[in-house]
C-alpha positions as CSV (number, residue, x, y, z in Angstrom):
1,M,36.9,8.8,3.2
2,E,39.7,11.4,3.2
3,N,38.6,14.9,2.1
4,D,39.9,18.5,2.3
5,A,38.6,18.9,5.9
6,T,40.3,15.7,7.0
7,R,43.6,16.7,5.4
8,T,43.4,20.1,7.0
9,L,42.8,18.6,10.4
10,V,45.6,16.1,9.9
11,S,47.9,19.0,9.1
12,E,46.8,20.8,12.3
13,I,47.4,17.7,14.4
14,E,50.9,17.2,12.8
15,E,51.8,20.8,13.5
16,L,50.8,20.4,17.2
17,F,53.0,17.3,17.4
18,A,55.9,19.1,15.8
19,A,55.5,22.0,18.3
20,R,55.1,19.5,21.2
21,D,52.0,21.4,22.2
22,W,50.4,18.6,24.2
23,A,47.8,20.7,25.9
24,G,46.7,22.2,22.5
25,L,46.6,18.8,21.0
26,R,44.4,17.5,23.8
27,R,42.0,20.4,23.3
28,R,41.9,20.1,19.5
29,L,41.1,16.4,19.7
30,A,38.5,16.8,22.5
31,E,36.5,19.4,20.4
32,T,36.6,17.2,17.3
33,P,33.7,14.8,16.5
34,A,34.5,11.1,16.9
35,P,34.2,10.2,13.2
36,E,36.7,12.9,12.3
37,V,39.1,11.8,15.0
38,A,38.9,8.3,13.7
39,D,39.8,9.5,10.2
40,V,42.8,11.5,11.6
41,L,44.1,8.5,13.6
42,G,44.0,6.5,10.4
43,E,46.3,8.9,8.7
44,L,48.9,9.2,11.6
45,G,51.9,7.0,12.1
46,K,51.8,4.2,14.7
47,A,53.5,6.1,17.5
48,E,51.6,9.4,16.9
49,R,48.3,7.4,16.7
50,A,48.8,5.7,20.1
51,F,49.9,9.0,21.8
52,A,46.9,10.9,20.3
53,F,44.5,8.2,21.4
54,R,45.8,8.4,24.9
55,L,45.0,12.1,25.0
56,L,41.3,11.5,24.2
57,P,38.7,11.8,26.9
58,R,37.5,8.4,28.0
59,E,34.0,8.5,26.4
60,L,35.3,10.0,23.2
61,A,38.1,7.3,23.0
62,A,35.5,4.5,23.4
63,E,33.4,6.0,20.5
64,V,36.5,6.5,18.3
65,L,37.7,3.0,18.9
66,S,34.3,1.6,17.7
67,L,34.7,3.5,14.4
68,L,38.2,2.3,13.5
69,E,39.0,-0.6,11.2
70,P,39.6,-4.0,13.0
71,S,43.4,-3.9,12.2
72,Q,43.7,-0.4,13.6
73,Q,41.7,-1.4,16.7
74,N,44.0,-4.4,17.3
75,A,47.1,-2.2,16.9
76,L,45.8,0.4,19.3
77,L,44.8,-2.1,21.9
78,T,48.2,-3.8,21.7
79,D,49.9,-0.4,22.5
80,L,47.7,0.3,25.5
81,N,48.5,-1.2,29.0
82,E,46.0,-3.3,30.9
83,D,44.6,-0.5,33.0
84,E,44.0,1.7,30.0
85,T,42.4,-1.1,28.1
86,R,40.2,-2.1,31.0
87,Q,38.9,1.5,31.4
88,L,38.3,1.8,27.7
89,L,36.3,-1.4,27.6
90,A,34.2,-0.4,30.6
91,T,33.3,2.9,28.9
92,M,32.3,1.3,25.6
93,R,28.6,0.7,24.8
94,P,27.7,-3.0,25.0
95,D,26.9,-3.3,21.3
96,D,30.1,-1.6,20.2
97,R,32.1,-3.8,22.6
98,T,30.4,-6.9,21.2
99,Q,31.3,-5.9,17.6
100,L,34.9,-5.2,18.7
101,L,35.2,-8.6,20.3
102,E,33.9,-10.5,17.3
103,E,36.0,-8.7,14.8
104,L,39.4,-9.0,16.6
105,P,41.7,-12.0,16.2
106,G,40.9,-14.8,18.7
107,M,44.0,-14.2,20.9
108,A,43.2,-10.5,21.2
109,T,39.5,-11.2,22.0
110,Q,40.5,-13.6,24.8
111,R,42.8,-11.0,26.3
112,L,40.1,-8.4,26.3
113,L,37.5,-10.8,27.9
114,N,40.0,-11.4,30.7
115,L,40.1,-7.6,31.4
116,L,36.3,-7.2,31.7
117,S,34.6,-6.8,35.0
118,A,32.4,-9.7,36.1
119,S,29.2,-7.9,35.0
120,D,30.6,-6.8,31.7
121,L,32.0,-10.2,31.0
122,A,28.6,-11.9,31.6
123,E,27.0,-9.3,29.3
124,A,29.6,-9.8,26.6
125,R,29.3,-13.6,26.7
126,H,25.5,-13.3,26.6
127,L,25.6,-11.1,23.4
128,L,28.4,-13.2,21.8
129,G,26.2,-16.3,22.4
130,Y,23.8,-15.3,19.7
131,P,24.4,-16.5,16.1
132,E,26.7,-14.5,13.9
133,D,24.9,-11.7,12.0
134,S,21.9,-12.0,14.3
135,V,20.1,-9.1,15.9
136,G,21.2,-10.5,19.3
137,R,24.8,-9.6,18.5
138,L,23.7,-6.1,17.4
139,M,21.5,-5.1,20.3
140,T,22.4,-3.2,23.5
141,P,20.8,-4.0,26.9
142,D,21.0,-0.3,27.9
143,Y,17.4,1.0,27.7
144,V,14.8,2.4,30.0
145,A,11.7,0.4,31.0
146,V,8.8,1.2,33.2
147,R,5.8,-0.6,34.6
148,P,2.2,-0.1,33.5
149,H,0.9,0.4,37.0
150,W,3.3,3.2,37.9
151,T,2.1,6.8,37.6
152,V,3.5,9.0,34.9
153,G,5.3,11.0,37.6
154,Q,7.0,7.9,39.0
155,A,8.0,6.8,35.5
156,L,9.6,10.3,34.8
157,Q,11.6,10.0,38.0
158,H,12.8,6.6,36.9
159,I,13.7,7.9,33.4
160,R,15.8,10.7,35.0
161,R,17.7,8.2,37.2
162,R,18.3,5.6,34.5
163,G,18.3,7.7,31.4
164,R,22.0,8.7,31.8
165,D,23.1,5.1,31.2
166,S,20.6,4.4,28.3
167,E,21.7,4.6,24.7
168,T,18.4,6.5,23.9
169,I,15.4,7.8,25.8
170,N,13.4,8.8,22.8
171,T,11.3,5.7,23.4
172,I,10.4,4.3,26.8
173,Y,9.5,0.6,27.0
174,V,6.7,-0.7,29.2
175,T,7.1,-4.3,30.6
176,D,5.2,-6.4,33.1
177,D,6.8,-7.8,36.3
178,H,8.3,-10.6,34.3
179,W,9.9,-8.2,31.7
180,V,7.5,-9.2,28.9
181,L,7.3,-6.2,26.6
182,Q,3.8,-4.5,26.7
183,D,4.4,-1.3,24.7
184,A,6.9,1.2,23.3
185,V,5.9,4.8,24.2
186,E,7.4,8.0,23.0
187,L,9.0,10.1,25.7
188,R,6.9,13.2,24.8
189,R,3.7,11.3,25.7
190,F,5.1,11.0,29.2
191,I,6.1,14.7,29.3
192,L,2.6,15.8,28.1
193,A,0.6,13.4,30.3
194,D,-0.9,14.1,33.8
195,P,1.8,13.1,36.3
196,E,-0.9,11.4,38.5
197,A,-2.2,9.2,35.6
198,P,-1.1,5.6,35.4
199,V,1.3,4.7,32.6
200,S,-1.4,2.3,31.3
201,E,-3.5,5.3,30.3
202,I,-1.0,6.5,27.7
203,M,-0.3,3.0,26.3
204,D,-1.9,1.9,23.0
205,H,-0.2,-1.6,22.9
206,S,0.9,-0.8,19.3
207,F,4.6,-1.6,18.9
208,V,7.0,-3.4,16.6
209,S,9.7,-5.8,17.9
210,V,12.2,-8.3,16.5
211,S,13.5,-11.6,17.7
212,A,17.1,-11.7,19.0
213,F,17.7,-14.7,16.7
214,A,16.5,-12.9,13.5
215,D,19.0,-11.9,10.9
216,R,20.2,-8.4,11.4
217,E,18.9,-7.4,8.0
218,E,15.4,-7.8,9.5
219,S,16.1,-5.0,12.0
220,V,17.2,-2.8,9.1
221,R,13.9,-3.5,7.2
222,L,11.7,-2.9,10.3
223,I,13.3,0.4,11.3
224,Q,13.1,1.6,7.7
225,R,9.5,0.5,7.3
226,Y,8.2,1.9,10.6
227,D,10.5,4.9,10.7
228,L,11.8,4.1,14.2
229,D,14.7,5.5,16.2
230,A,15.1,2.2,18.1
231,L,13.7,-1.3,17.8
232,P,13.0,-3.5,20.9
233,V,14.6,-7.0,20.8
234,V,12.7,-9.8,22.5
235,G,13.2,-13.5,23.2
236,S,10.9,-16.3,22.2
237,D,8.8,-15.7,25.3
238,G,8.4,-12.0,24.6
239,V,10.8,-10.8,27.3
240,L,12.6,-7.5,26.4
241,L,16.3,-8.3,26.0
242,G,17.6,-5.1,24.5
243,I,17.2,-2.5,21.7
244,V,18.8,-1.9,18.3
245,T,19.3,1.8,17.6
246,I,19.3,3.5,14.2
247,D,23.0,4.3,14.2
248,D,23.7,0.5,14.4
249,V,21.2,-0.2,11.7
250,L,22.8,2.4,9.4
251,D,26.2,0.6,9.8
252,V,24.5,-2.8,9.0
253,A,22.7,-1.3,5.9
254,E,26.1,0.0,4.6
255,E,27.8,-3.4,5.2
256,E,25.0,-5.3,3.6
257,T,24.8,-3.0,0.6
258,T,28.6,-3.3,0.2
259,E,28.3,-7.1,0.3
260,D,25.6,-7.1,-2.4
261,F,27.8,-4.9,-4.6
262,H,30.6,-7.3,-4.2
263,K,28.4,-10.3,-5.0
264,T,26.9,-8.7,-8.0
265,A,30.4,-8.4,-9.4
266,A,31.1,-12.1,-8.6
267,I,33.4,-11.2,-5.7
268,A,33.2,-12.9,-2.3
269,P,32.6,-10.1,0.1
270,L,35.7,-8.6,1.8
271,L,35.9,-8.9,5.5
272,G,37.0,-5.3,6.0
273,S,37.8,-2.3,4.0
274,Y,39.6,-2.5,0.7
275,R,42.4,-0.3,1.9
276,E,43.2,-2.7,4.8
277,A,42.9,-5.8,2.6
278,T,46.1,-7.6,1.5
279,V,46.8,-8.5,-2.2
280,W,46.4,-12.2,-1.3
281,S,43.0,-11.8,0.5
282,V,41.6,-9.8,-2.4
283,F,42.9,-12.4,-4.9
284,R,41.3,-15.3,-3.0
285,R,38.0,-13.5,-3.0
286,R,38.0,-12.8,-6.7
287,V,39.6,-15.9,-8.2
288,G,37.0,-18.4,-7.2
289,W,34.1,-17.1,-9.2
290,L,36.3,-16.3,-12.1
291,L,37.4,-19.9,-12.3
292,V,33.8,-21.0,-12.1
293,L,32.9,-18.7,-14.9
294,V,35.7,-20.0,-17.0
295,V,34.3,-23.5,-16.7
296,V,30.8,-22.3,-17.5
297,N,32.2,-20.5,-20.5
298,L,33.4,-23.8,-21.9
299,A,29.8,-24.4,-22.8
300,S,29.8,-21.5,-25.1
301,S,33.0,-22.8,-26.8
302,G,31.3,-26.2,-27.1
303,V,28.3,-24.8,-28.8
304,I,30.5,-22.9,-31.4
305,A,32.4,-26.1,-32.1
306,A,29.3,-28.1,-32.5
307,Y,28.0,-25.7,-35.2
308,E,31.3,-25.3,-37.0
309,E,29.9,-26.4,-40.3
310,V,27.1,-23.9,-40.2
311,L,29.6,-21.1,-39.6
312,A,31.8,-22.4,-42.4
313,S,28.9,-22.4,-44.8
314,T,27.8,-18.8,-44.1
315,I,30.8,-16.9,-42.6
316,A,28.6,-13.8,-42.2
317,L,26.9,-15.5,-39.2
318,A,30.2,-15.1,-37.3
319,F,29.9,-11.3,-37.5
320,F,26.8,-11.2,-35.4
321,I,27.9,-13.5,-32.5
322,P,29.3,-10.6,-30.3
323,L,26.2,-8.5,-31.0
324,L,23.7,-11.2,-30.1
325,I,25.4,-12.7,-27.0
326,D,26.3,-9.3,-25.5
327,S,22.7,-8.1,-26.1
328,G,21.3,-11.1,-24.3
329,G,23.8,-10.7,-21.4
330,N,22.9,-7.1,-21.0
331,A,19.2,-7.7,-21.0
332,G,19.6,-10.6,-18.5
333,A,21.8,-8.5,-16.2
334,Q,19.2,-5.6,-16.3
335,S,16.4,-8.0,-15.3
336,A,18.5,-9.7,-12.6
337,T,19.5,-6.4,-11.1
338,L,15.9,-5.3,-10.8
339,M,14.8,-8.6,-9.3
340,V,17.7,-8.8,-6.7
341,R,17.1,-5.2,-5.5
342,A,13.3,-5.7,-5.3
343,L,13.8,-8.9,-3.3
344,A,16.3,-7.2,-1.0
345,T,14.1,-4.3,-0.2
346,G,11.0,-6.4,0.2
347,D,9.3,-4.9,-2.8
348,L,8.9,-8.4,-4.1
349,H,8.4,-11.7,-2.3
350,M,8.4,-15.4,-3.3
351,R,4.6,-15.3,-3.8
352,H,5.0,-12.7,-6.5
353,W,7.2,-14.9,-8.8
354,L,4.4,-15.9,-11.2
355,A,3.1,-12.4,-11.7
356,T,6.6,-11.1,-12.1
357,L,7.4,-13.8,-14.6
358,G,4.4,-12.8,-16.7
359,K,5.3,-9.2,-16.5
360,E,8.8,-9.8,-17.7
361,V,7.7,-12.0,-20.5
362,G,5.9,-8.9,-21.9
363,I,8.8,-6.6,-21.3
364,G,11.3,-9.1,-22.8
365,A,9.1,-9.5,-25.9
366,F,8.9,-5.8,-26.4
367,L,12.7,-5.4,-25.9
368,G,13.4,-8.4,-28.2
369,V,11.2,-7.2,-31.0
370,S,12.7,-3.7,-30.8
371,M,16.3,-5.0,-30.9
372,G,15.4,-7.7,-33.4
373,L,14.2,-5.2,-36.0
374,A,17.3,-3.1,-35.6
375,S,19.5,-6.3,-35.8
376,A,17.6,-7.5,-38.9
377,L,18.4,-4.3,-40.7
378,L,22.1,-4.7,-39.9
379,G,21.9,-8.3,-41.0
380,L,20.3,-7.3,-44.3
381,F,23.1,-4.9,-45.0
382,R,25.9,-7.3,-44.0
383,G,24.6,-10.7,-45.2
384,G,21.4,-10.4,-47.2
385,P,17.7,-11.4,-46.5
386,T,18.4,-14.9,-45.1
387,V,21.0,-13.6,-42.6
388,A,18.6,-10.7,-41.7
389,I,15.8,-13.2,-40.8
390,I,18.2,-15.4,-38.8
391,V,19.7,-12.5,-36.9
392,G,16.3,-10.8,-36.2
393,L,14.6,-14.0,-35.0
394,S,17.7,-14.9,-32.9
395,M,17.8,-11.5,-31.3
396,I,14.1,-11.7,-30.3
397,S,14.5,-15.2,-28.8
398,I,17.8,-14.5,-27.1
399,V,16.7,-11.3,-25.4
400,L,13.4,-12.8,-24.3
401,T,15.2,-15.9,-22.9
402,A,17.9,-13.9,-21.2
403,N,15.3,-11.7,-19.6
404,L,13.5,-14.7,-18.2
405,I,16.8,-16.2,-16.9
406,G,17.4,-12.9,-15.1
407,V,14.0,-13.1,-13.5
408,V,13.9,-16.8,-12.5
409,L,17.4,-17.2,-11.1
410,P,17.1,-14.7,-8.2
411,F,13.7,-16.2,-7.2
412,L,15.2,-19.7,-7.4
413,L,18.2,-18.8,-5.3
414,T,15.9,-17.1,-2.7
415,R,13.8,-20.3,-2.6
416,L,17.0,-22.3,-2.0
417,R,17.9,-19.8,0.8
418,V,20.9,-18.5,-1.1
419,D,21.5,-14.7,-1.3
420,P,19.9,-13.7,-4.6
421,A,22.8,-11.2,-5.1
422,V,24.8,-14.3,-6.2
423,A,22.8,-14.0,-9.5
424,S,25.4,-11.5,-10.5
425,S,25.9,-9.8,-13.8
426,P,28.9,-12.1,-14.7
427,L,26.9,-15.2,-13.9
428,I,23.8,-14.1,-15.8
429,T,26.0,-13.0,-18.8
430,T,27.8,-16.3,-18.9
431,L,24.6,-18.3,-18.8
432,A,23.0,-16.0,-21.4
433,D,26.1,-16.4,-23.7
434,A,25.8,-20.2,-23.8
435,T,22.0,-20.1,-24.2
436,G,22.2,-17.4,-26.8
437,L,24.7,-19.2,-29.0
438,L,22.5,-22.4,-28.8
439,I,19.5,-20.4,-29.9
440,Y,21.3,-18.6,-32.7
441,F,22.8,-21.7,-34.3
442,S,19.6,-23.7,-33.9
443,I,17.7,-21.0,-35.8
444,A,20.5,-20.6,-38.3
445,T,20.6,-24.4,-38.9
446,A,16.8,-24.6,-39.4
447,I,16.6,-21.7,-41.8
448,M,19.7,-22.5,-43.8
449,G,18.5,-26.1,-44.1
450,R,15.2,-24.9,-45.6
451,V,17.0,-22.5,-48.0
452,H,19.4,-25.2,-49.2
453,A,16.5,-27.7,-49.6
454,A,14.6,-25.2,-51.7
């Protein structure tokens, strides 16, 4: 996101370009944090962006590349020659390199794979072999592991040798001779322990791990729940394959939250940033659900047409249609939002559906009665006692029913293994509209019929 600091930095960089002060430009970029450099590159023109990127130190360039949008990454890599690209790929962390390879177009990905060293190529193919959106795609194999029979002193020497290449050394992993994970031990326990003591003495065999084939959202949940800096990733046989670090998890959490926001607005999630998306791609991701909702809305039109005579006999009933259906839609959307978020955070699970339904029956009844009394007073003023009774009873029934729809639909979608965020406000509102009209006219027909019979 562009802010005052970014605009100031962009102005500084542009002034250095204008003055052709290449040494000053190199120093300014080298002393700037990677996220800010990425923001600056996004604001520069194509030629300036490629030139500035070439001035970056190798490790900073690799980090900056991982922070850019896929289209910007592709453009930069196209401008670099093969040697520059090969060095850049070799410097990138394995998890960042995997994300780059899976987001670029197929032709670009194949070109980059051909530039990797044999070991990096084997590593990339291994990580890309896991299902899309799995933890295996997210993990990095750069970690430090020790053996339980080593002394603490031997372990510390190993940590000093291998720690430079590890993504984090806050946690040290203990594995047996077959690389089966035995424990995850904080570094400070090694530092404070007797150097002659075996590693097994500082182990408590209490650790949390995740399967490489699990959905990446599971890694987000586990790191949040257990307050971890890194999460070990294991295979089906318990072998330690890699780790997922908190910086990767924060990126995943942001992406998943963005997807849920899009789904709750009845939009198919965008594949990149809105700024980079074309008019056509955004249109395609919005039009589908809108057309579906148009078809669903035909049910509301059909209900009104079916009760045309009731409306004609008491025209005052038409005044309250927007009030009733909007109230039902709002109540249902509130309930659905609460359920979707609770399911997403793990606050609710499928086993809680019955208790939740009972709770929401009570809440819906209280809401319905409160809104029903207010609506009845308005009905009394606009249409008399009969209309007041119809509107009041309808409001109670509609709000209660819409509230239950908002509860049941997310649980039902979860049971069907569909993202409950699909139970979006537009969908809930549309279903509540048709249901609300049916309830309203059914109550009106019953009461008006008794009045006329009397």
